[in-house]
TORKEPA-749999 format. One record per residue (C-alpha): residue number from 1; residue in three letters; x, y, z. Coordinates in pm, 1 decimal, always signed. Layout:
<pts>
 pos code        x        y        z
 NUM  Ala        X        Y        Z
...
</pts>
This chain:
<pts>
 pos code        x        y        z
   1  Unk  +5133.5  +6197.1 +12644.8
   2  Unk  +4960.5  +6384.7 +12926.5
   3  Unk  +4732.3  +6206.5 +13169.3
   4  Unk  +4372.4  +6224.2 +13042.4
   5  Unk  +4112.0  +6400.1 +13252.7
   6  Unk  +3742.8  +6320.7 +13267.3
   7  Unk  +3657.6  +6649.0 +13094.6
   8  Unk  +3842.6  +6565.9 +12771.0
   9  Unk  +3670.4  +6318.3 +12540.4
  10  Unk  +3896.7  +6120.1 +12304.7
  11  Unk  +3906.1  +6227.3 +11942.0
  12  Unk  +3945.4  +6067.3 +11601.3
  13  Unk  +4309.0  +5967.5 +11654.2
  14  Unk  +4208.5  +5758.1 +11954.5
  15  Unk  +3931.0  +5598.7 +11747.8
  16  Unk  +4182.7  +5493.1 +11482.4
  17  Unk  +4404.4  +5332.9 +11745.9
  18  Unk  +4113.1  +5148.9 +11906.2
  19  Unk  +3992.6  +5018.1 +11569.2
  20  Unk  +4342.5  +4895.4 +11485.1
  21  Unk  +4363.9  +4712.8 +11817.7
  22  Unk  +4021.7  +4551.9 +11776.1
  23  Unk  +4050.8  +4479.7 +11405.0
  24  Unk  +3764.6  +4712.0 +11309.0
  25  Unk  +3741.3  +4932.2 +11000.4
  26  Unk  +3723.9  +5306.7 +11083.1
  27  Unk  +3656.9  +5416.3 +10724.6
  28  Unk  +3360.6  +5657.6 +10707.0
  29  Unk  +3324.3  +5655.8 +11086.3
  30  Unk  +3055.2  +5897.4 +11198.7
  31  Unk  +3035.3  +6071.3 +11536.9
  32  Unk  +2684.9  +6016.5 +11676.8
  33  Unk  +2714.7  +6162.0 +12027.4
  34  Unk  +2968.6  +6368.3 +12215.6
  35  Unk  +2852.3  +6407.2 +12573.9
  36  Unk  +2955.2  +6159.8 +12845.8
  37  Unk  +3126.1  +5948.1 +12579.4
  38  Unk  +3237.4  +5997.5 +12223.2
  39  Unk  +3011.8  +5752.0 +12038.9
  40  Unk  +3107.5  +5654.7 +11683.5
  41  Unk  +2930.7  +5448.1 +11421.1
  42  Unk  +3160.3  +5217.3 +11223.8
  43  Unk  +2942.1  +5146.6 +10920.0
  44  Unk  +3167.5  +4890.0 +10751.4
  45  Unk  +3155.0  +4660.0 +11054.2
  46  Unk  +2808.7  +4764.2 +11175.5
  47  Unk  +2958.5  +4848.2 +11514.4
  48  Unk  +2932.1  +5125.1 +11770.0
  49  Unk  +3251.1  +5238.6 +11943.8
  50  Unk  +3210.3  +5415.8 +12276.9
  51  Unk  +3523.1  +5607.7 +12382.5
  52  Unk  +3587.9  +5772.5 +12717.8
  53  Unk  +3897.6  +5923.1 +12880.3
  54  Unk  +4127.6  +5651.2 +13014.2
  55  Unk  +4078.5  +5722.3 +13385.0
  56  Unk  +4039.2  +5475.9 +13672.7
  57  Unk  +3666.5  +5548.0 +13695.4
  58  Unk  +3602.9  +5510.5 +13322.7
  59  Unk  +3799.5  +5184.9 +13305.9
  60  Unk  +3590.1  +5046.8 +13592.4
  61  Unk  +3265.3  +5158.8 +13428.3
  62  Unk  +3359.9  +5008.3 +13091.9
  63  Unk  +3462.9  +4677.2 +13248.4
  64  Unk  +3140.6  +4661.2 +13449.2
  65  Unk  +2927.7  +4735.2 +13141.5
  66  Unk  +3090.7  +4454.3 +12942.5
  67  Unk  +3079.4  +4204.2 +13228.9
  68  Unk  +2717.1  +4275.4 +13324.1
  69  Unk  +2578.0  +4266.8 +12970.2
  70  Unk  +2755.5  +3940.9 +12887.1
  71  Unk  +2621.7  +3788.7 +13209.5
  72  Unk  +2268.4  +3908.3 +13136.9
  73  Unk  +2282.9  +3783.9 +12776.8
  74  Unk  +2377.6  +3441.8 +12910.1
  75  Unk  +2069.8  +3437.5 +13134.4
  76  Unk  +1811.1  +3615.4 +12920.2
  77  Unk  +1875.8  +3751.1 +12571.2
  78  Unk  +1581.2  +3992.3 +12601.4
  79  Unk  +1731.8  +4241.7 +12847.4
  80  Unk  +2070.1  +4371.9 +12736.0
  81  Unk  +2256.0  +4410.5 +12408.8
  82  Unk  +2574.1  +4206.8 +12445.1
  83  Unk  +2905.5  +4366.1 +12338.7
  84  Unk  +3089.1  +4270.1 +12022.2
  85  Unk  +3293.8  +3951.7 +12043.7
  86  Unk  +3653.5  +4004.9 +12146.7
  87  Unk  +3864.1  +4121.7 +12439.2
  88  Unk  +3711.5  +4432.5 +12595.6
  89  Unk  +3746.8  +4703.6 +12708.8
  90  Unk  +4036.7  +4835.5 +12503.2
  91  Unk  +4279.2  +5110.9 +12596.4
  92  Unk  +4483.1  +5322.2 +12358.0
  93  Unk  +4595.1  +5682.4 +12306.1
  94  Unk  +4438.3  +5807.0 +12630.4
  95  Unk  +4106.0  +5634.0 +12564.3
  96  Unk  +3916.5  +5340.7 +12709.2
  97  Unk  +3668.5  +5192.6 +12465.1
  98  Unk  +3398.0  +4932.7 +12425.3
  99  Unk  +3246.2  +4813.8 +12098.0
 100  Unk  +2887.5  +4700.2 +12043.2
 101  Unk  +2669.1  +4577.7 +11756.8
 102  Unk  +2494.7  +4866.4 +11585.2
 103  Unk  +2118.7  +4856.3 +11605.7
 104  Unk  +1919.7  +5151.8 +11468.6
 105  Unk  +1728.4  +5328.0 +11745.1
 106  Unk  +1359.5  +5351.7 +11664.1
 107  Unk  +1264.7  +5389.9 +12032.5
 108  Unk  +1026.6  +5153.3 +12209.9
 109  Unk   +679.2  +5248.1 +12317.6
 110  Unk   +649.3  +5314.9 +12694.7
 111  Unk   +482.3  +4981.9 +12765.2
 112  Unk   +767.5  +4790.8 +12601.5
 113  Unk  +1021.9  +4990.2 +12802.1
 114  Unk   +835.1  +4933.1 +13128.5
 115  Unk   +818.4  +4558.9 +13063.9
 116  Unk  +1189.8  +4554.3 +12982.2
 117  Unk  +1279.5  +4721.9 +13312.3
 118  Unk  +1051.5  +4477.6 +13496.9
 119  Unk  +1244.8  +4192.5 +13331.6
 120  Unk  +1574.2  +4342.7 +13447.0
 121  Unk  +1456.8  +4391.9 +13804.9
 122  Unk  +1344.8  +4028.9 +13822.7
 123  Unk  +1706.9  +3918.2 +13781.4
 124  Unk  +1916.5  +3819.9 +14083.6
 125  Unk  +2221.1  +4013.4 +14197.1
 126  Unk  +2512.6  +3906.5 +13971.6
 127  Unk  +2765.4  +3662.8 +14119.0
 128  Unk  +3052.9  +3908.2 +14084.3
 129  Unk  +3141.6  +4243.0 +14244.4
 130  Unk  +2942.7  +4545.9 +14132.9
 131  Unk  +3002.9  +4910.9 +14210.3
 132  Unk  +2752.4  +5047.0 +14457.8
 133  Unk  +2543.6  +5348.8 +14362.4
 134  Unk  +2719.5  +5666.1 +14471.0
 135  Unk  +2474.9  +5952.3 +14426.6
 136  Unk  +2609.6  +6270.3 +14265.6
 137  Unk  +2972.2  +6157.4 +14269.8
 138  Unk  +3006.4  +6244.1 +13901.4
 139  Unk  +2864.6  +6589.5 +13961.5
 140  Unk  +3105.4  +6656.0 +14247.2
 141  Unk  +3395.4  +6538.2 +14031.6
 142  Unk  +3282.1  +6773.7 +13754.7
 143  Unk  +3273.4  +7062.6 +14001.2
 144  Unk  +3631.6  +6983.0 +14105.6
 145  Unk  +3742.3  +6973.7 +13740.4
 146  Unk  +3573.8  +7306.4 +13676.1
 147  Unk  +3733.2  +7475.0 +13977.5
 148  Unk  +4079.4  +7391.8 +13840.0
 149  Unk  +4013.2  +7557.5 +13503.5
 150  Unk  +4158.7  +7893.5 +13419.9
 151  Unk  +3812.7  +7996.1 +13298.5
 152  Unk  +3552.6  +7793.0 +13489.7
 153  Unk  +3212.6  +7725.6 +13336.1
 154  Unk  +3039.5  +7815.7 +13663.6
 155  Unk  +3056.1  +8143.4 +13848.2
 156  Unk  +3107.5  +8150.7 +14224.9
 157  Unk  +2738.5  +8190.8 +14299.7
 158  Unk  +2639.4  +7891.8 +14086.4
 159  Unk  +2914.3  +7678.5 +14236.9
 160  Unk  +2822.5  +7767.1 +14596.0
 161  Unk  +2455.8  +7697.7 +14535.4
 162  Unk  +2528.8  +7362.6 +14373.1
 163  Unk  +2753.0  +7249.8 +14657.2
 164  Unk  +2489.0  +7339.3 +14915.8
 165  Unk  +2217.1  +7168.8 +14713.6
 166  Unk  +2427.9  +6852.8 +14671.8
 167  Unk  +2484.7  +6832.9 +15047.7
 168  Unk  +2113.8  +6874.1 +15118.0
 169  Unk  +2006.1  +6606.3 +14871.0
 170  Unk  +2274.0  +6361.6 +14985.0
 171  Unk  +2164.8  +6413.5 +15343.7
 172  Unk  +1810.1  +6321.4 +15246.1
 173  Unk  +1930.6  +6017.1 +15050.0
 174  Unk  +2124.5  +5884.8 +15350.1
 175  Unk  +1806.5  +5869.2 +15559.5
 176  Unk  +1571.7  +5728.8 +15292.2
 177  Unk  +1443.2  +5372.2 +15277.7
 178  Unk  +1369.8  +5250.0 +14925.9
 179  Unk  +1067.1  +5017.9 +14911.5
 180  Unk  +1183.3  +4828.5 +14599.7
 181  Unk  +1512.5  +4737.8 +14763.3
 182  Unk  +1861.9  +4721.9 +14616.7
 183  Unk  +1957.2  +4518.9 +14310.2
 184  Unk  +2114.9  +4541.3 +13967.7
 185  Unk  +2002.1  +4866.5 +13809.4
 186  Unk  +2075.5  +5009.2 +13465.4
 187  Unk  +2099.9  +5363.8 +13598.7
 188  Unk  +1993.3  +5555.8 +13287.4
 189  Unk  +1666.4  +5410.9 +13157.5
 190  Unk  +1495.4  +5610.5 +12883.9
 191  Unk  +1371.2  +5536.8 +12534.3
 192  Unk  +1696.4  +5640.3 +12364.6
 193  Unk  +1876.9  +5368.7 +12560.4
 194  Unk  +1676.6  +5081.4 +12414.5
 195  Unk  +1712.4  +4925.7 +12068.3
 196  Unk  +1539.5  +4643.8 +11884.3
 197  Unk  +1765.3  +4339.4 +11854.3
 198  Unk  +1638.1  +4040.0 +11657.3
 199  Unk  +1294.4  +3990.2 +11811.8
 200  Unk  +1288.1  +4205.9 +12125.1
 201  Unk  +1380.7  +4537.1 +12280.9
 202  Unk  +1703.3  +4543.4 +12482.5
 203  Unk  +1880.1  +4807.1 +12689.1
 204  Unk  +2205.5  +4972.0 +12580.5
 205  Unk  +2447.6  +5217.7 +12742.3
 206  Unk  +2526.5  +5035.0 +13064.6
 207  Unk  +2800.3  +5271.2 +13184.1
 208  Unk  +2603.3  +5361.9 +13496.3
 209  Unk  +2492.0  +5011.9 +13594.9
 210  Unk  +2548.6  +4932.0 +13959.5
 211  Unk  +2398.6  +4788.3 +14273.7
 212  Unk  +2145.1  +5047.0 +14382.3
 213  Unk  +1781.0  +5125.2 +14463.6
 214  Unk  +1560.2  +4983.2 +14188.7
 215  Unk  +1363.7  +5307.8 +14192.7
 216  Unk  +1650.8  +5464.0 +13999.3
 217  Unk  +1532.3  +5287.4 +13683.0
 218  Unk  +1182.2  +5434.7 +13717.8
 219  Unk  +1267.5  +5803.9 +13719.3
 220  Unk  +1142.9  +5842.8 +13362.3
 221  Unk   +791.7  +5804.4 +13505.5
 222  Unk   +831.2  +6116.1 +13720.2
 223  Unk   +730.8  +6467.9 +13616.7
 224  Unk  +1052.8  +6654.2 +13541.1
 225  Unk  +1200.2  +6929.6 +13329.4
 226  Unk  +1172.5  +6723.0 +13010.0
 227  Unk   +791.4  +6732.3 +13034.6
 228  Unk   +726.4  +6380.8 +12907.1
 229  Unk   +372.0  +6305.9 +12797.3
 230  Unk   +149.9  +6195.4 +13089.5
 231  Unk    -11.5  +5913.1 +12889.9
 232  Unk   +332.5  +5772.3 +12810.4
 233  Unk   +417.7  +5769.1 +13181.0
 234  Unk    +95.8  +5578.5 +13256.2
 235  Unk   +178.0  +5316.5 +12991.3
 236  Unk   +524.2  +5258.3 +13138.4
 237  Unk   +381.9  +5234.9 +13490.6
 238  Unk   +114.5  +4985.5 +13388.2
 239  Unk   +371.3  +4761.2 +13218.9
 240  Unk   +619.6  +4778.6 +13506.5
 241  Unk   +353.8  +4732.8 +13773.7
 242  Unk   +448.1  +5010.5 +14015.3
 243  Unk   +373.5  +5384.1 +14024.7
 244  Unk   +669.6  +5559.4 +14183.5
 245  Unk   +455.1  +5861.8 +14265.9
 246  Unk   +263.0  +5651.6 +14518.2
 247  Unk   +579.9  +5669.8 +14726.8
 248  Unk   +632.3  +5995.5 +14922.1
 249  Unk  +1007.1  +5991.5 +14850.3
 250  Unk   +973.7  +6030.5 +14472.0
 251  Unk  +1087.8  +6393.0 +14465.6
 252  Unk  +1425.5  +6285.5 +14601.8
 253  Unk  +1483.8  +6070.7 +14293.2
 254  Unk  +1372.9  +6351.9 +14064.0
 255  Unk  +1613.7  +6590.8 +14231.6
 256  Unk  +1901.3  +6342.4 +14221.6
 257  Unk  +1847.5  +6276.1 +13852.6
 258  Unk  +1822.5  +6640.8 +13753.2
 259  Unk  +2131.4  +6736.4 +13950.5
 260  Unk  +2326.7  +6440.8 +13811.5
 261  Unk  +2252.1  +6556.9 +13457.0
 262  Unk  +2452.8  +6873.9 +13512.0
 263  Unk  +2786.3  +6690.3 +13533.9
 264  Unk  +2839.5  +6620.2 +13164.9
 265  Unk  +2740.6  +6978.0 +13075.3
 266  Unk  +2992.4  +7120.7 +13320.0
 267  Unk  +3260.9  +6907.7 +13155.4
 268  Unk  +3162.2  +7005.8 +12800.8
 269  Unk  +3080.8  +7374.1 +12856.6
 270  Unk  +3426.1  +7517.3 +12770.1
 271  Unk  +3432.0  +7350.5 +12427.7
 272  Unk  +3063.8  +7334.0 +12333.1
 273  Unk  +2860.7  +7659.5 +12348.3
 274  Unk  +2527.7  +7475.0 +12329.9
 275  Unk  +2622.7  +7271.3 +12637.3
 276  Unk  +2725.7  +7586.8 +12824.0
 277  Unk  +2395.8  +7755.8 +12740.5
 278  Unk  +2193.3  +7452.7 +12850.7
 279  Unk  +2397.4  +7422.6 +13170.5
 280  Unk  +2315.1  +7776.1 +13283.8
 281  Unk  +1952.4  +7735.3 +13180.3
 282  Unk  +1920.1  +7423.7 +13394.8
 283  Unk  +2086.0  +7582.5 +13696.6
 284  Unk  +1864.9  +7892.3 +13672.2
 285  Unk  +1549.7  +7682.4 +13666.6
 286  Unk  +1664.3  +7474.6 +13963.2
 287  Unk  +1761.9  +7776.9 +14170.5
 288  Unk  +1437.9  +7959.3 +14098.3
 289  Unk  +1219.8  +7652.0 +14139.8
 290  Unk  +1076.0  +7701.8 +13790.4
 291  Unk   +917.9  +7362.3 +13718.7
 292  Unk   +774.7  +7488.3 +13391.1
 293  Unk  +1118.1  +7537.1 +13232.2
 294  Unk  +1187.0  +7278.7 +12962.9
 295  Unk  +1531.8  +7116.9 +12936.0
 296  Unk  +1679.2  +6986.9 +12612.4
 297  Unk  +1953.3  +6728.3 +12567.4
 298  Unk  +2264.5  +6846.2 +12384.5
 299  Unk  +2431.7  +6563.0 +12192.7
</pts>
């Protein structure tokens, strides 16, 4: 079997192997998402299986997600959804996988999400090693993957512009002081990454959790290309207790987040036309400075 790359998401065969190793039932499995991970619903066990290519980075991310959420659940059951019981992560057929209880996503209101992030940021730094936030590393890796393709998703002009823009933003990051300090951050807070578990909202999808500036978990309150409702932003801010736009450095976080989002689309572009179309749309709007352009997530 060839060595997996981070641009090739595992398929159904890998899911069958993972289920066999974990003792889960793959009958009627349904693919829910196919972006940074292949996310499957296992209806007979009421589980979610998250599969990624079995690379060093993805193994580290999966291990961190399991370790952090189990630690948080032991401290406060109202922050993170704990993984399914059993040895995790699992590796099989070129995939690394984690399994989680399935909770239907009805999406929290902004105030509930803001209070949830406040609860997370009140936690101490975990008593075990955590990866440190490395801005735009995933985007740079995606660019390297794309350059090695026979038919790259990006043309030379797009690639050159992105590399220059990455260098400029990283240079700004290196000289920025973050007023909320460094701590445990989720890294991808938005309403799709919270579910209702028993009697409270909890965060899911901890692949990007790390030790980083706490401001990273507040980027959903910033005006960006997804054009979130202003009233919803105010509700989140009131519940969290801090308005990120009072800080002059907020545009750096917006730029980091928008650039980071391109990585998964670069990886998926050769096999998913909708991802390729969205990728070029996003790059055009960034290059032209068109803040009115609306971005759409491609699952």
